[in-house]
C-alpha positions as CSV (number, residue, x, y, z in Angstrom):
1,M,42.2,17.8,-28.3
2,P,44.0,20.6,-26.4
3,S,47.8,20.6,-26.5
4,L,50.6,22.5,-25.0
5,T,54.0,22.5,-26.7
6,S,57.0,23.7,-25.4
7,D,59.7,24.0,-28.4
8,K,62.9,25.8,-28.1
9,A,65.1,27.1,-31.5
10,G,67.2,24.5,-32.8
11,G,65.4,21.5,-32.3
12,P,64.3,19.6,-29.0
13,A,66.4,19.4,-26.3
14,P,68.4,16.0,-25.3
15,R,66.4,13.8,-23.0
16,P,67.7,13.5,-19.5
17,P,68.5,10.4,-18.0
18,R,65.6,8.4,-16.7
19,D,66.0,9.4,-12.8
20,I,65.1,12.5,-13.6
21,W,62.0,11.6,-15.0
22,A,61.8,9.6,-11.8
23,K,61.8,12.5,-10.0
24,T,59.9,15.2,-12.4
25,K,56.9,12.5,-11.9
26,K,57.2,12.8,-8.0
27,H,57.1,16.5,-8.0
28,L,54.3,16.2,-10.7
29,A,52.4,14.1,-7.9
30,A,52.4,16.9,-5.5
31,E,51.2,19.4,-8.3
32,A,48.5,17.5,-9.0
33,E,47.2,17.5,-5.7
34,A,47.9,21.0,-5.4
35,A,45.7,21.6,-8.5
36,G,42.8,19.6,-6.6
37,F,43.5,16.0,-7.8
38,S,42.7,13.0,-5.3
39,R,45.4,10.5,-7.3
40,M,47.7,10.5,-10.1
41,R,49.2,7.6,-11.8
42,V,50.7,6.7,-14.9
43,T,50.9,4.0,-17.8
44,T,51.8,4.1,-21.4
45,P,49.9,4.6,-24.1
46,D,50.5,0.8,-25.4
47,A,49.5,-0.9,-22.0
48,V,45.6,-2.0,-22.9
49,P,46.1,-4.1,-26.1
50,E,43.0,-6.3,-25.1
51,V,40.6,-2.8,-25.7
52,A,40.3,-3.1,-29.4
53,R,38.7,-6.6,-28.9
54,R,36.4,-5.5,-26.3
55,L,35.2,-2.9,-28.1
56,Q,34.6,-4.5,-31.0
57,Q,32.4,-7.5,-29.3
58,F,30.8,-4.2,-27.6
59,L,29.7,-2.9,-31.3
60,E,29.0,-5.7,-33.0
61,A,26.4,-6.5,-30.4
62,G,24.8,-3.2,-30.9
63,R,25.2,-2.6,-27.3
64,H,26.0,1.1,-27.9
65,G,22.5,1.5,-29.3
66,Q,22.3,5.2,-30.8
67,M,26.0,6.2,-29.6
68,A,27.0,6.1,-33.5
69,W,29.9,8.2,-32.1
70,M,31.4,4.9,-30.5
71,A,31.6,3.2,-33.7
72,E,33.8,6.0,-35.3
73,R,37.6,6.4,-35.0
74,T,37.9,2.9,-33.5
75,H,41.0,2.7,-34.5
76,W,41.8,5.7,-32.0
77,R,39.6,4.2,-29.7
78,G,40.7,0.8,-29.1
79,D,44.3,1.7,-29.5
80,P,45.4,4.7,-27.6
81,A,49.2,4.6,-28.9
82,A,47.1,5.7,-32.5
83,L,45.5,8.6,-31.0
84,W,49.2,10.1,-30.5
85,P,51.8,8.3,-31.8
86,E,54.4,10.8,-30.3
87,A,53.5,9.7,-26.9
88,R,55.2,8.1,-24.6
89,S,52.8,8.1,-21.4
90,V,49.8,8.6,-19.9
91,I,48.9,10.6,-17.0
92,V,45.8,9.5,-15.5
93,L,44.0,11.3,-12.5
94,A,40.9,11.6,-10.5
95,E,39.3,14.0,-8.7
96,L,36.2,13.2,-5.8
97,Y,33.0,14.4,-6.1
98,T,31.8,12.1,-3.3
99,P,28.2,12.9,-2.5
100,D,27.4,14.3,1.4
101,H,24.1,12.8,1.4
102,D,22.8,9.2,0.5
103,P,21.8,9.6,-3.4
104,L,19.4,6.8,-3.3
105,A,17.3,8.2,-0.9
106,V,15.4,10.8,-3.4
107,L,13.9,7.2,-4.9
108,D,11.5,7.2,-1.8
109,Q,10.2,11.0,-3.1
110,P,8.4,10.5,-6.2
111,D,7.3,13.7,-6.6
112,R,10.9,14.6,-6.9
113,A,13.9,13.9,-9.6
114,A,16.6,11.9,-9.4
115,I,19.4,13.2,-11.0
116,S,23.0,11.7,-11.0
117,V,25.2,13.1,-8.4
118,Y,28.0,13.9,-10.9
119,A,25.4,16.3,-12.7
120,Q,23.9,17.9,-9.7
121,G,26.7,21.1,-9.5
122,R,29.1,22.5,-12.1
123,D,30.2,20.6,-15.5
124,Y,33.1,18.1,-14.6
125,H,34.4,18.9,-18.1
126,D,35.1,22.4,-17.5
127,L,36.8,22.6,-13.9
128,V,38.8,18.9,-14.8
129,K,40.0,20.5,-17.8
130,K,41.1,23.4,-16.2
131,R,43.2,21.8,-13.8
132,L,45.0,19.5,-16.6
133,K,46.1,22.5,-18.3
134,R,47.2,24.0,-15.1
135,L,49.2,20.8,-14.7
136,G,50.2,20.8,-18.3
137,R,51.8,23.8,-18.1
138,W,53.9,23.0,-15.1
139,L,54.8,19.9,-16.7
140,M,56.1,21.8,-19.8
141,D,58.0,24.4,-17.6
142,Q,59.9,21.5,-16.4
143,A,60.7,19.8,-19.3
144,P,61.3,22.2,-22.5
145,G,61.1,20.5,-26.1
146,E,58.3,18.2,-24.8
147,A,55.0,18.1,-25.8
148,I,51.3,17.0,-23.9
149,K,47.8,16.9,-25.1
150,V,45.0,16.7,-22.5
151,F,41.7,15.3,-22.3
152,V,38.4,14.7,-20.4
153,D,36.1,12.5,-21.6
154,T,35.5,14.7,-25.0
155,A,37.9,12.4,-27.2
156,P,38.3,9.0,-28.4
157,V,40.2,8.2,-25.3
158,M,39.4,4.6,-23.3
159,E,40.0,6.5,-19.9
160,K,38.8,3.6,-17.6
161,P,41.2,0.7,-19.3
162,L,44.0,3.2,-19.0
163,A,43.2,4.2,-15.5
164,Q,43.2,0.4,-14.2
165,A,46.5,0.0,-16.4
166,A,48.0,3.1,-14.3
167,G,46.8,1.5,-11.4
168,L,44.4,4.1,-10.5
169,G,41.9,1.5,-9.7
170,W,40.0,-1.5,-11.6
171,Q,36.6,-1.7,-13.7
172,G,34.4,-3.4,-11.3
173,K,31.2,-5.7,-12.4
174,H,29.6,-2.6,-13.4
175,T,32.4,-1.5,-15.8
176,N,32.6,1.7,-14.0
177,L,36.2,2.1,-12.7
178,L,36.2,1.9,-8.7
179,S,39.4,2.4,-5.9
180,R,40.1,0.5,-2.6
181,D,40.4,3.7,-0.9
182,L,38.4,6.2,-3.5
183,G,35.7,4.4,-3.6
184,S,33.3,4.9,-7.1
185,W,32.5,8.7,-6.8
186,F,35.6,10.3,-9.3
187,F,36.0,12.2,-12.5
188,L,38.8,10.8,-14.5
189,G,41.2,13.1,-16.9
190,S,44.3,12.2,-18.5
191,I,47.3,14.1,-20.0
192,F,49.4,12.3,-22.9
193,T,52.9,13.6,-23.3
194,T,55.7,12.8,-25.3
195,I,57.9,12.6,-21.6
196,P,58.9,8.7,-21.0
197,L,57.6,9.0,-17.4
198,P,58.4,5.6,-15.4
199,P,54.8,3.9,-15.3
200,D,53.0,2.7,-12.4
201,A,52.0,-1.2,-11.9
202,P,48.5,-1.8,-13.0
203,E,45.4,-2.5,-10.4
204,R,43.7,-6.0,-10.4
205,E,40.1,-6.9,-9.7
206,H,39.0,-6.8,-6.3
207,C,35.2,-7.5,-6.7
208,G,35.5,-10.9,-5.5
209,S,31.8,-12.9,-5.4
210,C,30.0,-9.7,-4.6
211,R,27.3,-9.0,-7.2
212,A,25.9,-5.9,-5.5
213,C,25.6,-3.3,-8.3
214,L,24.1,-6.2,-10.9
215,D,21.7,-7.0,-8.2
216,A,20.9,-3.1,-8.0
217,C,20.5,-1.9,-11.5
218,P,16.8,-1.5,-12.0
219,T,16.7,-2.4,-15.8
220,D,18.9,-5.4,-16.0
221,A,21.4,-3.6,-18.4
222,F,24.0,-6.1,-17.3
223,P,24.0,-9.5,-19.4
224,A,26.8,-10.6,-17.4
225,P,29.6,-9.3,-14.9
226,F,31.7,-6.7,-16.6
227,Q,29.1,-6.4,-19.7
228,L,26.9,-3.6,-20.2
229,D,24.2,-3.3,-22.6
230,A,23.7,0.5,-22.9
231,R,20.5,-0.2,-24.5
232,R,18.6,-0.8,-21.3
233,C,20.7,1.5,-19.1
234,I,19.2,4.5,-17.6
235,S,22.0,6.7,-17.7
236,Y,22.0,6.3,-21.7
237,L,18.4,6.1,-21.9
238,T,17.8,9.8,-20.1
239,I,20.9,11.3,-21.9
240,E,22.0,9.5,-25.2
241,H,18.9,8.5,-26.5
242,K,16.7,10.4,-28.5
243,G,13.2,9.9,-29.3
244,P,10.7,7.9,-27.1
245,V,11.9,5.3,-24.7
246,D,10.5,1.4,-24.9
247,P,7.1,1.5,-23.1
248,Q,8.8,-1.4,-21.3
249,L,11.4,0.3,-19.9
250,R,9.6,3.3,-18.9
251,P,8.4,1.8,-15.6
252,L,11.8,0.7,-14.7
253,M,13.3,4.2,-14.8
254,G,11.1,5.6,-11.8
255,N,11.6,9.0,-10.9
256,R,15.2,9.1,-12.2
257,I,15.6,12.1,-14.9
258,Y,19.1,12.5,-15.9
259,G,21.5,9.4,-15.1
260,C,21.7,6.8,-12.7
261,D,23.6,6.2,-9.7
262,D,22.4,2.8,-8.4
263,C,25.2,0.5,-9.1
264,L,27.6,3.3,-8.0
265,A,25.9,3.8,-4.7
266,V,25.5,0.0,-3.5
267,C,29.1,-0.7,-4.1
268,P,30.8,-1.9,-0.6
269,W,34.0,0.0,-1.2
270,N,32.3,3.1,-1.2
271,K,32.6,2.8,3.0
272,F,36.4,3.7,2.3
273,A,35.5,6.8,-0.2
274,R,37.3,10.0,0.7
275,A,35.1,13.3,0.5
276,G,35.3,15.7,-2.3
277,S,36.6,18.9,-1.4
278,E,35.0,20.6,-4.7
279,M,31.9,22.4,-3.3
280,R,31.1,23.3,-7.3
281,Y,30.0,19.8,-8.0
282,R,27.1,19.7,-5.6
283,G,23.8,21.2,-6.5
284,A,21.6,23.9,-4.6
285,E,18.8,21.5,-4.6
286,P,19.8,17.9,-5.5
287,A,16.0,16.6,-5.8
288,P,13.9,19.2,-7.7
289,R,10.4,19.0,-7.9
290,L,9.3,17.3,-11.2
291,A,6.3,20.0,-11.4
292,D,8.8,22.5,-11.6
293,L,10.9,21.0,-14.2
294,A,8.3,20.0,-16.3
295,A,7.3,23.5,-16.7
296,L,10.5,24.3,-18.2
297,D,10.3,25.9,-21.6
298,D,13.7,25.9,-23.7
299,A,14.4,29.7,-22.2
300,G,14.1,28.6,-18.8
301,F,16.1,25.0,-19.4
302,R,18.8,27.0,-20.6
303,E,19.0,29.7,-17.5
304,R,18.6,27.0,-14.9
305,F,21.1,24.7,-16.1
306,S,23.6,27.0,-17.4
307,G,27.3,25.7,-16.5
308,S,25.8,22.1,-16.1
309,P,26.3,18.9,-18.0
310,I,22.5,18.7,-17.8
311,K,22.2,21.5,-20.4
312,R,23.7,19.2,-23.1
313,I,20.7,16.8,-24.1
314,G,18.7,19.9,-24.3
315,R,14.9,21.0,-23.0
316,D,13.0,18.3,-25.1
317,R,14.8,15.5,-23.9
318,F,14.8,16.3,-20.5
319,V,11.2,17.2,-20.4
320,R,10.4,13.9,-21.8
321,N,12.5,12.3,-18.7
322,V,10.6,14.2,-16.3
323,L,7.2,12.8,-17.9
324,Y,8.1,9.3,-17.7
325,A,9.3,10.3,-14.2
326,I,5.6,11.7,-13.3
327,G,3.8,8.7,-14.8
328,N,6.0,6.5,-12.5
329,S,5.2,8.9,-9.1
330,G,1.5,7.6,-8.6
331,R,0.5,11.0,-7.9
332,A,-2.8,12.4,-9.1
333,D,-1.7,15.7,-8.7
334,L,1.1,15.6,-11.3
335,A,-1.8,14.4,-13.9
336,D,-2.3,18.3,-14.6
337,V,1.2,18.9,-15.1
338,A,1.3,16.4,-17.7
339,R,-2.0,17.2,-19.7
340,G,-0.5,20.5,-20.2
341,L,2.4,19.3,-22.3
342,T,-0.1,16.9,-24.5
343,A,0.1,19.2,-27.1
344,D,3.8,20.1,-27.2
345,G,5.8,20.9,-30.0
346,D,8.2,17.9,-29.6
347,P,6.8,14.4,-30.7
348,A,8.6,12.7,-28.0
349,V,7.5,15.0,-25.2
350,A,3.8,14.9,-26.1
351,D,3.8,11.0,-26.2
352,A,5.6,10.8,-22.9
353,A,2.9,12.9,-21.5
354,C,0.1,10.9,-22.7
355,W,1.8,8.1,-21.6
356,A,2.2,9.7,-18.0
357,I,-1.5,10.4,-18.2
358,G,-2.5,7.1,-19.2
359,R,-0.2,5.5,-16.5
360,L,-1.4,7.8,-13.5
361,E,-5.1,7.3,-14.7
362,R,-4.7,3.2,-14.2
363,A,-2.7,3.7,-11.2
364,Q,-5.9,5.6,-9.4
365,G,-8.3,3.4,-11.4
366,V,-9.7,5.7,-13.1
367,T,-11.3,5.3,-16.9
368,T,-12.4,7.7,-19.3
369,G,-15.1,6.0,-20.6
370,N,-17.2,7.7,-23.3
371,R,-16.5,11.0,-21.3
372,P,-14.5,13.8,-23.5
373,R,-10.8,14.0,-22.5
374,Q,-9.2,17.4,-21.5
375,D,-6.5,16.7,-23.8
376,R,-5.0,15.3,-26.6
377,C,-4.5,11.4,-25.8
378,G,-6.9,8.7,-26.5
379,P,-8.0,6.3,-24.2
380,A,-5.7,5.1,-21.2
381,G,-3.4,8.2,-22.3
382,A,-2.4,6.6,-25.4
383,P,-1.1,9.1,-28.1
C-alpha cells in the first residue's frame, strides 16, 4: 500500500474552497495524460455499496477456486471506504495496451503458444505504478497537508466497480471493464486521496442483447451474464490454479498457456478502441514455439521472463500449461518433447507430460500394446 504524504509543521492546512479542487482536478487530468494514462475519472470510496454483497455471493458459491486471498480481508475488499477511512476521493486511471495484431490468430497455430496480450511484454504493475507515483507527487505538490495511497492490482481494492462508478467504463457480461471509446484493452490503477475532488457521473452498461463474449468462452466459464466461475476460466487455470488441471478441461484450453483473451477480443466495442502508445507492453515474440518453452529449466525460465508478469507463476506451472498445449496440438513431432518431461521433479508437470503423450498417441491412432514404452507413463499416457 504505497503512500505519499505531504505534511506541514503545525498541522494540516485549511481546505481550499470546492472550486479550487475542481481546477486541481482539471490540471490533474492533463498531468495524467502527460504521464501516459489514457483516461482519468474520479469517484468516492463509498460509491459501490453493492460490492460487498456480490463478493459474498461469489465466495459462498466457491467460484474463487484456489484464490484463498479473495476470502481474506473481505471487509476491505467489499468496502473501499474501510480500506483507508480518511480517503475522500478515488482517482481511477486507465492505460491502454491495445494489441497491434489479432490476438486470436495464434489459436490456429497449434505448435505455438497463445499468451494473453497483457503479458507479452513488461509487467504492467511496474510501469503503471511508476506513473501513478509520478502523478501522486504532482498532486501532493498542489495540496500540501493532504495524502495519497496508490494501488495497482496488488491490494484488496475492487478496481472495476470503482472504475464504473467513476464513469471510466462498465463491467460487461464477461465481468471485465470496457469502454465505448477505449474498448477492452486497458489496465487500471487508482489513487486514494484525502482531497475532496469533484466526482464524475457513473457509467451505465451498454452491452444490450450482445452475448459475443459469453459464446466465445472455450470452457463455459460464465454461468450467466455478468457472472464468472473462475474455476472454469482459462486465465484462472493457467495462472492461479496449482497442481493438475481437471482432465475434462484440459482439451478445452487449446494452446492457451498464460491467460485467455477470447472474451475480450470478440467484444464489438473494440472497433472503437484507440491504439496503445507504450511499446514495452508488446513482446518481441508474441507466439513462441511450444517446444522451446517446454525445454526451459528454472534458470532459463527466470531469464526469459525477467520483468514479465509470467515470471510470478514459476517454471513448473508454466511448463505444465505448455504440456497441455502440446497434448492439444495434434502434432506427433511434439510427443518426444513431452517424453522428456515424464520424469520431471514436479508431479503436475510429469502428469501433464503423460497426458500429452497419451492424447497425441490417440490423435495419431497409435496404441502401445505390449511393447515397452520409452517413458514413465502407463498405457495411453496415463501417469
